[in-house]
Structure formats: C-alpha cells, structure tokens
N, C-alpha and C positions, 0 to 999 in steps of 0.2 A: 867206906861205903855208906850211903844214906839208907836207913832202915825205917820204913813207913808201915802203917796199918791200913787194912782194907777188909771188907766183908760185911760191914753193917749196912744192909740194904733191905728194902721191902720188909718182910715180917721180922727180920732181925732187929729192926728199930723199934718194935713195939715194947710197951712196958712203961714204967714210971719215968717221967722226963728227967727228974733230978738224978735218978740212978743211972740213966743212960749217959748223962753228961759226966757223972763221976767216973765212968770208965776211962774217959779221955783225960780227965784231970789226973788220974793215976798214971795213964800212959805218958803224960807230960813229966811227971815225977820220975818215971822209970827210965826216961831218956830216949824214947822213940821220937823220930824226927817229924813225922806228919801222920795225919789220918785223912782218908779220902772217902767222900760220900757221893752217892748218885742222885741225879735229878729224875724223878718219876712223877708225872702228874695224872690226876683223874683215875687213880687206881680203884679197883673194887675188890675188897673193901678199901676205904681211904687209908693212905699211909700217913704216919705222923709228921714226916719231914719232906714234903714235896720240894721245898726250897732249900737247896744246899747253902745258899748265901745267908739266909736267916739262921740256919743251924750253925754256920761258921761264926756268925756274929756272937751267938750265945757262948760258943767255946772260947773265942778270943777274950771275952770278958772274964773267963774263969781260969785261964791258963797263962803261963809265962813265956813259954818258948816253942811249944809244939806248933807246927804248921797245919793248915787245913787245905785240902785240895778238893776240887770239883771233878768228879769223874762219871759223868761229864755235864757241862752246861750244853744243852741242846740249842745251839745258836739259832736255827731257823724258827724257833718258837718265840723269840724275843725281838723287841725293837733294839737294834744294836747301839744306838746312841744312849738310850736309857740304861741298857745293860752295862755299857762302858762306864757310865757315871756311878752306878751301883757298885761295880767291881772296884773302881778306884776308891770310893768311899770306904768300902769294907777293908781293902788292903791298908788304907791309912789308919783305920780304927784298930786293926790287928798288928800294927807296927811292922808292916811288910811281911806278914806271915802267910799270905794267901798264895796258893798255886791254882792255876786255872786250866783244867782239862776241858777241851772242847770237842764236839762232834756234831754230826748232822742229824742223828736220831733215826730210829728204825721202826717206831711204833706208829703205823698209819692212823690208829684210832685217836691218838693224842692230837695229831694234826687236824683230823676231821672235827674234833670237838672245838678246836680253836678256829675252824674255818680256813685252814691253810692247806694249800694244795701240796700233798706229799711229793708229787712229781717235781716240785720246785725245790726240794730240800737241799740238793747239792748246790744249786745256784745261790739260794738264800744263805747257806752256810758260809760259802766262800766270800760272798758280798758282805755278810755281817762281820766276819773276821777283819776284812780290810777296813771297814768303817770304824770298828772299835780301835784298831791300831792307830788310825788317823786321829781319833779323838784323844788318844793318850800321847801322841807324839808330835802333832802338828797344830798350829793355831787354827781355831775355828772362827767363823763369823760370829759377831756379837750375839746373834739370835740363837746360836747353837753352842755357845762356849760351855765346856764342862765346868761345873761349879764345885766339884770336889777339891779338897786341898791338894797341893802339888805332892807327887810321890817322890820317894827317895830315888827311884829308878823310873824309866819311862813307863813301865807297866809291870804287873806281876808276871812271873814265869808262866809261859803258856805251853801246854802239851796237847797233842792230837791223839785221839783214840779212833780206831777203825781198822778194818781188815782188807778193804778193797784196794785195787790198784789205783783208783782215782784218789782215794784218801792218802795213800802213801805218796803219790806224786805231789799232792797239795803240801804235805809236810816237807817233802824234799825241796820243793821250790822255795819255801819260806824258811827253811833251816830250823824247823820246829822239832823238838824231841817227841818221843812216842810214849803213850800209855799202852804197853803191850798187854794183851788179854790173858786171862788164866784159862778160860774155856771159850773157844778152842785154843790149844796151845799156840805159842807165838811163831812157830816155824813158818807158817804161810805169810804172816805179816812181815817177818824179816826178809823172806824171799821177795815179796812185792816191793819192800822198801829198797832192797839192793837194786832191783830193776829200775825203780824210780830214780835212784841216785845216778845210775849209769845213763839214763835217758836225759835227765835234767842237768847233769854236771854239778849237782849240789854237793855240799860238804856234809858228811855224815854227822848226825846228832845223837848217835847211839850212846855215847858216853854220858849224855844228859838224860837218857831215856829211863823208863821205869818198867821193871819186870815184875811179875806177880807169881806168888807161890802159896799153896797151903803150907802150914808149918805144924809139924808134930814133933815136939821136943820132949824127951824123957830124961830122967836122971840116969838111966842106964838103957841098954838096947831093948831089954824086955819091956820096960815101961813104954818106950817109943813104939815098939811093935804093937802093943795093946792100943795105943793112941791111933796108930794107922788103921788097925782093924776097925775101930769104932768109927773113925772118919769115913772110911770107904763104905761101910755098911749103911751109914746114915746118908751118904751121898747117893748110894744106889736107890734107897727108898725115895729120895727126893726126885731122882731122875725118872723112876718108874711112875711116880705121881704126875710129873710133867708130861710124860709120854701119854698116859691115859687121858689127860685133859685135852691133848691134841688128837686123840683117837688113834694113836700109833702104838706099836708094841714096844715094850721096854727092851733095852739092850744092856747086857751085863758089862760092868766095867772091866777093863783089862788091867789087872792089878799092877803088873810090871810096867806097862806103858804109862799108867797114871803116876806111879812113883818116879819114873824117869823124867816125865815131862811136866808134872804139876805140883810135886811135893818136895819140900825140904824136910827131912825127917832123920831121927836118930838121937843118940846121946849128944850132949853139947859139942863134943869134939867133932863128931860126924856132921852135925848141922853146920858148924863153922867151915869145915872142909868143903861141903857142898856149896855153900854160898861163895866161897873163894873160887870154886870151879866155875860157877855161873858167871861170876865177874870176868874170869879169864876167857871163857868160851864165847859169851855173847857180847861182852864189852860194855854192859850197862853200868851206870854208877848208882842206881837206886833200885831197891827191892820193896815191893808192897807185900807185906806178910798177912796172911789170912789165918787167924787163930780160931775163928769160930766156924770154920767149914762153910763159909758163905751162908750162915744162919742155921745150919743143922745142929750146931753145938750151942749150949747156953752160955750166957755171959760169965758165969762163975768158972766154967771150964776154960773159956777163952782167956780170962784174966789170970788163971793159974798158969797157963802156957806162956802168957806175956811176961809174967813175973820171973819164971824160970829162965826164959830166953834172955831177958834183960840182965839177969844176974850172971848167967854162965856163957852166953853166946855173943851178946852185943859187944862186950869189950874186945872180943877176938876179931870181929868183923868191922868195927867202927872205922878203922883206918885202912881197910882193904882197898 
C-alpha cells in the first residue's frame, strides 16, 4: 500500500522555509511515498506557499524519490493551456514524481478577487481538465504547441477531490481516482461515487484512490491513548475557534465516531491492522497520513510520529 503525508496547510506551513523543506527531506529518507499540499490564494494573513507547483519544484530539487501531490489545483482559477505547460515542465524536472489533484474550488472570495464568476466554476473546471488532457496527449496547432519536454507518460497521475454528486459523476465518466476527504469522512463521497458508477457505467478507480486519516502511533497502547487525547483536545479547540468565527456554537467531538472514521491509532501492531482493514473494507491503494493533526500539532511532534511509524508500521503495510 502506498503511504503518503498530508496536513501541512494554512498556518501549519509557517516558519523558517529551510526547516519546512527539511521535514520532507527527512520524509524522503524515511520511506514515505508522497506529500500533498493545498492551493490557497489571497489569504489573510498571507500564506507562505499559495503555489503548490513552486513548492513542489523546491522539494524536487532537494529529494530523491518522494512524490509531491497537489490537493488541489483549483482549475477554474487558471488558464488551462498555461497550467498544462507548467505541470508538464514540473513533472519533467521532478523525474515523473508529480501527482495532480484537481478540483473546482469552493471559496467565492478567491474567484471574486480574480474577477471570475463563481457560478461558472463547474463549467470552467470540466472545460479546463479536457483542455489540459488535450495539450498532453494530442498534437496542437503550431501557435499553441506545448513547449515542455516530452513526458515519460502522457501526463502525471490525476486525482479528483470533491464530495458532490456532480464531481463524482465527472470522476466516474473519466475514470479518475479520488482524493477522499478526512473531514467530513468519506462515506458520503463513496456513496455518491457508487451511484455515479452505476449511472455512467464507468469502471471503478477506487483501487487507485487515496484515503486520509489522522495517525496517532505510540510505542505501546498507553502512549497511543495519550496521543489520541492530545489530538482530540487540540482539534476541539480548533473547531470551537472556527465556529466562533462563523458566529455558530461549538459542537463537541464524538470521540468514538472520530476514532472509528478519522483516526488510525494504537501501538504499531494495532496501527498496521487498522490500515490493513481499511485496505480491505474500502479497497483503496493509497493512504494520506496526517501526523500533525492538520496543523494543531507542531512539526517536532509530527516528525516524532513519522519516525516511529516509518520504523515500526511502514514495513508491515508497504506490501498490503
């Protein structure tokens, strides 16, 4: 099973740039397969890495084998021909180590800042995808010919993120694997995807899709329980703060539900068993592990978890 990293987004990306890159140089050495970064523009306060492609270029220059994924590239914000060229160049520079997660975006303020009608997001998303694939796979007129070097394959692997029936139908029609979300859990997405497959007659791409989980691994169960308690208390604080910002009341986390649907936890043996069970029950071939609680835990704590997982769990699940 492929084991990736996720969770470094928004405030979790702040700090010294070289220290940030060193996290993923270490992840490369530890044997993790990929790391995924989000695209957020015009944030207040500004975020260090609004461009996932520029960040990926920096990591490709400093690592040997780890892949970098975009989760997601918001296609309606970009000129598809220019984006196709940039992605092709980056994949070439990285030796074919780029994964491209795409979506239509949900933040109307970003669209407004760029003067793009948010109501056209769905149409722009689907049109952009089709245009990019044509750039990568079909000859273009001389005036629009892609200038990047030829790829080892027609284009990098493409994943789709989203929860709606329309997005699942898009993925099913085109045979694209999914980036299943952590919050909300993936059950609704999987149900919509199953319906879309039935309606379109498409072949399932679940085996190539990516699931996401918080990871709390301990050397023993007591250590793991303490890690879970710390994660959930910090996630509750973050949820309450987000609710206050929206003018809404906070809602307590349901511990048992969260552990069942969002967390891989326990000593190394239990973590390995849970990952095997996810593989069997959902059928996915990839897992995005969140060791930093989506930013509520510091990088030192995340790195400690990554090292323990790589030493004790990764060998047991690598060939799952």
